[in-house]
N, C-alpha and C positions, 0 to 999 in steps of 0.2 A: 619513559613510556614509549612504546613502539606502536605505530599504526599499521594495521594489516587489512588488506582487501581480500574478500573471498567471493567468488562467483558461484551462484546457485543456478545450475542449468535447468532445474525443474520449473522455476518461476522466471528464469532469465533476468536475474537481478544480481547486482554486485553489492554486497554488504561491507561496511567499514567497521572494524573493531579496534578497540584500544586494548593492548596486551597489558594485563595487570601484573602477572608473574609467570615465569617459565621454570620448569624443572624437568629433569631427566627421569623417565619411568624405566627402571632397570628390568622390570618383568617383561615389558613389551619392547624394550630396547628402542624407545622413541622419546622425543621431546614432547612434553605436554605443556599447555599454557592455559591460564585463566584469562578469559577475555570479557570485555564489556562492549555491547553494541552501541555504536555512536550514531549510525544512520545508514542510508543506502545511497547509491549513486543513481541519478536520473539519466535520461538518454543523452544529455549534454555533458555528462561527467561531473555535474555539480552535486555536492553532498546535501542530502535532505535529512536533517536531524530527526531523531525519533524521541518520543517522550519516555516516561519512566516505564511504560509497559510495552515499548517497542513500536508504538504508533507514531506517525509523523505529527509534529505540532500543528494544531489548527485543522487537522483532517476531520472529516465528518464522522469517521469511526471513533475518534478520540472523545467526542462529546455527543450527548443525546440530541437528536434533531427534534423539532416540533413534530407532533403527529400529523400524518397526512390528512388534509382537510376532507378529502373524500371518505376516508375511514371514519372520521369524526361524525360526518353527516350520516353515514351508514349506521353507526352505533346509536346515534341520537334517534334515528328512525326506528331501530329495533326497540329502544327504550320506550318510545311513544306507543308503539304497538303493544308492548307488554303492559303499559299502564292502562290502555284501553281495554285489553283483555281482562285485567284485574278488576276494572270498574264493572265490566259486564258480569263477571263472576260474583262480585259483591252484591250487585243488584239481584242476581238470580238467588243468592243465599237469602237476601232480605225477603224476596217474594215467597220462597219456600217456607221461611220461618213464619211469615204472616199467615200463609195458608194452613200451616200446621197448627198454629194457635187457634184459628177459626174452627178447624176440625176437632181439636181438643174440646173447645167450648160446646160444639154441637154434640159431641159424645157425652159430655157431662149432662147436657139437657136430656138426651135420649135415656141415659141411665136413671135420671131423676123421674122421667115419665114412666119408665118400666117399673120403678120402685112404687110409684103411686098406683099403677095398675095392679101390681101384686098385692098391695095393701087393700085395695078395693075388692079384689077377687077373694082374698082370704076373709074379708068381713061378710061376704055374701053367704046366706044359708044354703045348705046343700039340698 
């Protein structure tokens, strides 16, 4: 196994690879190799190993952090406001339903009164 260092000028980092196999590509007339990333070199020239997905061991990117407490409070506040809004809407629906039931009862009484008046009017002589 051979170890190879490769500098990436875009991110100004030197990566360290392990060469797994090499072969000659006759169509391009070049040597090609299959490599595995081992890690990268820090500013002191020491190797920082990477995990299975190319992230350094123990980095904050490799594991999920706890949510930001400020964001948690923000979302809790939003939920509290939504709950209050839902309670107001439920109360409004109950009030409208009660008023509707009262109006229906009043309409029934009105229809009954009109029916009695019609019966009385039809019984009167002309």
